[in-house]
Steps between C-alpha positions, in 0.01 A plus 500: 500500500325779311502717812875550490513661151196712589668616822821588317305696238313690772819600682673590172215740419511650851872583484479789251229662711715473811795647311307809384598829663290625787348786297286603795788530746575861418596591855848637566710801408583600143699770324296707258605448140681836496684406821404826670315338789392178671142391555403253771190293431315362801158361578237777510329309781262311273757281323543739207828682433568864589824669400667791677813694412753374754815679381620754247848483352669824618740485203206572267403822678608862455797594720384603846171307475432221749260211428311583821425849366335383177127574472218436256320793341242464778778532760509136616842346574628270224657259752212283621269610217246237395542462123359149431156393624159355419607172340290187458656159456435355157610173347859596417552845651351785704268738308260785554745700708658838454848647497561860594791682334605784732728651234205599281223477764301243298337169587482212251322165486751228585575127497786329679654156514822334614730371229695174521824684580338674799455839334163674482318567175277805519266627230362851526213578265297790371206343322624230264856637487736341754865542584686209656783543746713242678599591852807307621472332839694673778760260636538678833212312662 
């Protein structure tokens, strides 16, 4: 008879864990916080996430400029540019990676995780100072 209460207690403790968001499932397409572009995050080939610019909102560009014409300072096309890479899976998120900001040509240490609502939380850091952004999930997929 004691097995039944023990079984119920075990399953009751397991439910909150099953209900937690899949923080490590960061794959998909997301709008940047500013809404100027979309980034698609896929498997780098080793199970870790890599993010590439998949679209740029033409409404945010100077008149006469096409997203396909945008280039980094080094001359690389923005569309298809790898901006998130090098992540290692940790207990509750992905860490140790980098994010490249083509607007200012700088690379920052980064962490990413999926939020319960499906959006992506991204932290870009320089030393101990971090800035957090939330990238909304793109509903077009």
